[in-house]
C-alpha positions as CSV (number, residue, x, y, z in Angstrom):
1,M,-200.2,67.6,-85.9
2,T,-200.0,70.2,-83.9
3,S,-198.4,69.6,-80.2
4,R,-199.9,69.6,-77.4
5,R,-197.9,72.1,-76.1
6,V,-198.8,74.7,-78.6
7,I,-201.9,73.9,-78.1
8,S,-201.8,74.7,-74.2
9,R,-200.1,77.6,-75.0
10,E,-202.2,79.2,-77.6
11,S,-205.8,78.0,-75.6
12,R,-204.4,80.8,-72.4
13,Q,-203.7,83.6,-75.2
14,C,-206.6,85.6,-75.7
15,S,-207.6,86.6,-79.6
16,Q,-208.5,90.9,-80.4
17,I,-211.7,90.7,-82.0
18,R,-212.4,94.5,-81.8
19,P,-210.3,97.2,-80.7
20,F,-210.3,97.4,-77.1
21,L,-212.4,93.8,-76.6
22,Y,-210.6,90.5,-77.0
23,V,-212.0,86.9,-76.2
24,G,-210.5,84.1,-74.2
25,G,-211.6,80.8,-73.0
26,L,-211.4,79.1,-69.1
27,A,-207.8,78.9,-69.7
28,A,-207.2,82.3,-70.2
29,L,-207.9,82.8,-66.3
30,S,-204.6,83.4,-65.2
31,P,-203.4,86.3,-63.3
32,R,-200.6,87.6,-65.7
33,T,-203.2,87.0,-68.9
34,L,-205.7,89.2,-66.7
35,A,-203.8,91.7,-65.4
36,R,-203.4,93.3,-69.4
37,F,-207.2,94.0,-68.7
38,C,-209.9,96.4,-67.0
39,T,-213.4,94.8,-67.7
40,T,-214.2,90.8,-67.3
41,V,-217.5,89.6,-68.5
42,N,-217.8,86.2,-68.2
43,L,-220.4,84.3,-70.5
44,I,-220.6,81.3,-68.7
45,P,-224.0,79.9,-67.2
46,G,-223.6,78.7,-63.1
47,F,-219.5,80.1,-63.1
48,R,-218.3,82.8,-61.3
49,I,-215.3,84.6,-61.6
50,S,-212.7,85.9,-58.8
51,A,-210.7,88.5,-60.5
52,P,-207.8,90.9,-59.4
53,N,-209.3,94.1,-57.2
54,H,-208.7,96.6,-60.7
55,M,-210.9,94.7,-62.8
56,K,-214.7,94.9,-63.5
57,V,-216.4,91.7,-63.8
58,L,-219.8,91.6,-65.2
59,H,-221.7,88.1,-65.5
60,I,-224.0,87.4,-68.2
61,P,-225.0,84.0,-68.7
62,L,-225.6,83.3,-72.4
63,L,-226.2,80.0,-74.6
64,D,-223.7,79.5,-76.8
65,D,-225.7,78.9,-79.7
66,E,-225.4,81.1,-83.2
67,S,-228.7,82.3,-82.5
68,T,-228.8,83.3,-78.9
69,E,-229.4,87.3,-79.5
70,L,-226.2,89.6,-78.6
71,T,-227.3,93.0,-79.2
72,P,-229.3,93.8,-75.8
73,F,-226.3,93.5,-74.1
74,F,-223.6,95.3,-75.9
75,T,-225.1,98.5,-74.3
76,T,-224.8,97.2,-70.2
77,V,-221.5,95.9,-71.1
78,F,-220.4,99.6,-72.2
79,K,-221.9,101.2,-69.6
80,V,-219.7,99.0,-67.2
81,S,-216.6,99.1,-69.3
82,G,-216.1,102.3,-69.9
83,S,-215.6,103.9,-73.7
84,Y,-212.1,102.7,-73.9
85,S,-210.8,100.1,-71.8
86,N,-209.3,96.9,-72.1
87,T,-212.4,94.1,-71.8
88,I,-212.2,90.3,-72.3
89,T,-214.6,88.0,-72.9
90,I,-214.6,84.4,-71.4
91,S,-216.9,82.0,-72.8
92,H,-216.4,78.4,-72.4
93,F,-214.6,77.2,-75.9
C-alpha cells in the first residue's frame, strides 16, 4: 500500500504530457511548483487562481467529462501562452 506521504508528494507534482505542456491538480498550486511555468490554464469552473506576476493565467472552465470537445480551446491557449513556453493546466483530480 502506498503511504500517505508518497501520495501527498506526488499530488503536488505536475506530469508532463507533451513538450512544454504539463498537467496538475489543485495541490500543484504552490509557489515552488508554479515558478517553473509561464502560463497557467485553469479548467475548473468557479475557481480563480492567484498566480505570480510572471505568469499568464487563462480561465477556460470545462466540465470534467470524456466527451468534452477540447479542440476549439487549443488555438486560444496557443495564442495566449506562445509556442514554446512551459504551460501548466490545472484541473481537479
